[in-house]
LUMVEX-370982 format. One record per residue (C-alpha): x negated, y negated, z negated. Coordinates in pm, whole numbers, plus 50000, padded with zeros to 5 digits. Each point is the difference from the previous one (the first is absolute). Layout:
! residues N
XYZ/...
END
This chain:
! residues 547
672135649693192/500784964650111/499934972349738/502314971350075/499524965749852/503214983049903/500094963549904/502384991049715/501394967850149/501075018950312/501115031049835/502164983249730/501624978150262/500855027950242/501155024549735/501914973549817/498815011449658/497174994549753/496635017549980/500785017049671/502915019150158/497855007650308/497125014249793/502325021049799/501895016150287/497535000050297/498095032149894/503375017850004/500074996450377/496945023750016/496914977549988/497184990849768/499304965349880/496194997150032/499364964249874/502094971149869/498774964650048/501544966049927/500824993750365/500315035650141/500065036949940/498275029050189/502315030150051/499055033750135/502615016450229/500135035650126/499275004050370/503495013950054/501524965349958/498424976950256/503034977549985/498784988749656/496694986350128/501204964950001/501654976149754/503104999550234/500285038149968/499445000849618/502584973049956/502535017350214/499525032449803/500064982849660/503184980650071/501785032750060/498325017949709/500964971149759/503594998050126/499554966150150/500985013350341/501685033050082/500105025150289/498784999850354/498334967850134/501144994450358/497464985750251/501184984950329/497914997150313/500924974750258/499575008150360/496914983150128/498824991750358/496565015449944/498325027350199/496915020949991/498995020650309/498035031349925/497495010350263/499375036750073/496324996149937/500304993949628/501945031649927/496925021649974/498224977949735/502824985349784/503365006850162/502604984449779/500874962549925/502974984949827/500544963949881/502374972149896/500244962549979/500684981049677/501314964750030/500794973849725/497155010849781/497944972549847/496625016949921/498534985249693/497085011749773/502255025849829/501295016350318/496534999350163/498655018349690/502855024950022/499365006350366/496275007549944/500725023549709/502755020050155/498045004350326/496955013749818/502045023849784/502125012950297/496875006050205/498425019349723/503015021549915/502415008750279/497474986850262/497305024149880/497404971950006/501574987050333/499515032550186/503795008750009/501384965249985/498724964550024/501864966849954/499464966650174/501754968849880/499794968950218/501154963550019/503035002750237/499384965050150/496745012050136/501255032150149/501364998050361/502555026850105/500355024150165/497105019849863/498095029350149/498645027949799/497275015350210/496485015549989/496854981250102/496305007150051/497384990449748/498984968750197/503474983449940/499514969049786/501894976349768/499434979249683/500495023849702/501324988749666/497524980149779/497784993950301/499654970250232/498195015050301/501495024550248/498815036249950/500375032150215/501595030449855/496595015449985/498494970349804/502935000749760/499515036249918/496234994049958/499924965749820/503404989449860/500395012549636/503435015050080/498705015450312/497195016849818/502405013249735/502605013750222/498155010150322/500165037449876/503575000450093/499314993650366/496745020350011/499575018750320/502564980350197/499074981950317/503124977949999/501454978549724/503474989249899/500784962550053/503144977549962/499964972450265/502474971950034/501514983950308/497014976950041/497675029950025/498554992049652/499395027749753/501954995949668/498935033149838/497445027950031/501715026949797/499085016649758/496864977049959/500724962950010/502424972950115/499094969950204/499054968149833/502594980050214/502945016249825/498734996649634/502724995149750/499554969349781/501744980349740/502854981250179/500685028150259/503795001450057/500335030350215/498255034550018/499525027550253/499215033549843/498545029350196/499385035749865/498105024850206/499175036549936/501065035450084/503145010449809/502964989749783/497554981949760/500104969850230/503784997949963/499765004749621/497554971349969/502024976450220/503165005849806/498154992949669/498664967350147/503344989850146/501765005549667/497224980349827/500424969250215/503695002149996/499974999149630/497914967750034/502924984850204/498575007150340/502175008650302/498935032950156/500305003050375/499635031950207/497375006850279/500495021950301/497245023450057/499905012550355/498045033550054/499635014650349/502615026649919/502294983649747/500894967249819/500394995549625/501374972049785/498054993449678/500364997949698/502925023649920/501184988749654/502865024149980/500245023649697/499275037850016/502525023449843/499045027149760/502495025749855/499285008549636/501855028849821/501304992649652/499005034049867/496544994550120/499774967549809/501045017249672/497635029450070/496884980550069/500534973949717/501035026549750/503144981349878/503284988550133/500804964650103/503544985450050/500874985650341/499944965649845/496445006149866/498865012050344/501494970450175/498404975849758/496585017350050/500264999650382/501124963750000/497104989749775/497585016150249/501634980950280/501745028750177/503295000350166/502315029349921/503275018250079/501145026749760/501775031650114/501185029349800/496765019149952/497514978250184/498874963650045/499094982750329/497184976249915/499044970850227/496174994949976/498724964350050/497934995150304/496914989449802/499805033449811/497335019150183/499815026949724/503435017650027/499475032450186/502165024249802/503144998249772/497615007749702/498394964650058/503504984849939/500385022149692/496844987149866/501204964150049/503285008549820/497915010049691/498044967850027/503254980350037/501585018049702/496924992149798/497235023049909/500104984549655/503525012549955/499345036450081/499705018149664/497095022749936/500735036449934/497905029249903/499795026250280/502165030849942/496895022650035/497694996949696/496244999450042/496874986049850/496994983650166/496574987649905/497404977850156/497465018150218/496615002549834/498024981050262/502234969249953/498334994649662/496714994850189/501694976050247/501534979949713/496684998749825/498234985950314/502814974650044/499544988049649/496274996350041/500214981550337/502754976249859/497804994549696/497154989050237/502224973850148/501215018350320/503594999950130/501485032850104/501445003250358/501635028450190/499315002850371/501545022450270/498435035250020/500544998950372/497754978650224/498105002450332/496535007750136/499354963950080/500274988249627/498525031449843/496975003150233/499584975650290/500344968449773/497805014949729/497065010150228/500675035649927/500695031450208/502725027049948/500735033050158/503475013150042/500805027749740/496375001249890/500264966549826/503614987850035/503435014250055/502024986550297/503794997050004/501745022450250/502784974650085/498884964549882/502764974250014/497684971450054/496314993450101/499374986849659/500805033349824/498255027250194/497835018049724/499935005449623/497494978349831/496725014949912/498664971049789/501444972849778/497554972350075/501264992850357/503534995449871/498924976149738/498024978850240/503045000550232/502064988249704/497534971049942/500624989550358/503714994049932/499224982149677/497084979450121/502014967349957/500835008049637/497994985649702/496495012349931/498465020649851/501825031750087/499215032449828/502035030750101/499875036749945/501795032450100/499865035249868/501765023750228/499935028750242/497995003650317/499735030350240/496595009950107/499415030850224/503615009549942/499465000049614/501604976649756/497674979449775/500474973549734/498064968950064/499524966549822/499204968850212/499464963249895/499164967150163/499144964949900/499984969550215/499144963549929/497404975750120/497145016349803/501035037650002/496825019550027/498185032849945/498994992349640/503574993149903/501475032550132/497135019449848/500844987249663/503575013150027/498775033750119/497695001849701/502784990049763/502245027150160/497445027549971/499254990949643/503785003749919/499905033250171/496895009849796/498315011950320/496294998850094/499594987750358/497324991050255/500094972550270/498385008550336/499694976450300/502865006750233/499945001050380/503804992950021/500484973750262/503064986549801/497434980549785/497344973850062/496835018150064/498085002649676/503174990249788/501705034050011/499585028749752/501025036949985/501055011349660/498705033849892/501195020249688/498325033749923/498234998650337/503214995650195/501284969650192/502964986549802/500544966550166/498674967750140/499814963349916/498664968650160/500484967750175/502205003050307/498454991350343/501044966750158/500735019250319/502625021049816/501444968649829/500264982250344/502115027850143/502424995949702/499904962950046/498674995149645/497744969649945/499045005349633/497285024349891/501315034349877/498445025949792/501545033549911/499515036249870/501655033950049/499775030749782/501045035350055/501785008249665/500735035450125/496255005949997/499434983449673/502785016949812/502015032150028/503234984550136/501485030150162/500474979250316/497565017550230/502395021250192/
END
């Protein structure tokens, strides 16, 4: 889930309250405070609230929740004389584009940081790693309207962001870091989407990279925002961005997008209307609220509302991309009322429960690993063949080794994990800029050949991480387990040749450990040495998990 960094000086000024009050009430909005520093906090938000991926969105929500502001925030869009012409050719590769212009915005270090953060988080969540939606933000003074959104061949060239020389589309996909990272989205295509201005100069190659000429810098006073993709996610992202810049004092102007068969004016910042039945509120929450309590809760969550006899017409702010059903509004009513005010009650049906026996084993393993100095992590059980096999120099066969998903929502989650180590190495990638050394472990389920198994995996990374160090931890662990074990040289290409070992217990292979191959680390963009091990707990002990 996205972790948003919020700086105290900005947040306190925008919310108009002190950090003590913010720290006390922020978790009640439905988030986890990960870390608190003197100058900032790191907050983890759920993927269903992309409007909270910026300090502007968090401040807006908090001002309502803390009764500093109340009710629906109105956003106006001035009519702009800006046009984008969509060519028929682009419709088969990336058919949809929306946009807006923001004037009177003085881009400083804080705004620039906020732009970068919300772009990355929106790309990862509702953009599905840019596949469904990608954002471009440009210096308005360097963009010459009208624009043309069209498709080009791979020999089309321009100067991409962070480069000084002109590169063709083919070269960008082969050499530019962003091109290499996102070329999978356009794989198999013989034409490529491009936004070209009135001077026949490219300003963006969505969803890969913008042009260097429209780079946003400190001191920029006007912005052009484009969002491209396939469905309503492009409109959702644009509305979130428009609200964000409006909250910063910017003036939002509309853009006319002319398709061959129709014309659209974007962004549409008008509210959506949702009808909520009062009886349904009482039924889902399990207790009755007065009309005044419901009004207060809705206003705190920044909704507009009109009460009728047995129902409420709720106006949903344009930046709320998560409201798809009346129940979503009812959940916000509970948040606005205050989870801390809801009294706990025993369920009417009596019952008793006890911890499952194999949990004792899991808790014992956690205690040992923490005692050895490791930090527990929990990674997703869903992954993809690229991370689980290709990046790890391993091979996997469908159903024989891994279980595929019938209807995966994204390319990142197509199979159920078969090992713990790949997920830990992937996690080290995202934490490679954090302090060293890093020592992490996870004990959890995997699915191998359509059977559940319990595994323990661990990784260490720092400048001198090596085979001898990880072996010492395996030895300590097996001593705690009171198990006799044997180390045999491994042919697993995950490890550096000669520095990988298969673990055998009672003549059966129970795990592996070793020093991770530089080739594997390079694919995960990790520059520090990494060593790791993985044990099949289901084989070592009777966990009852082999189904």
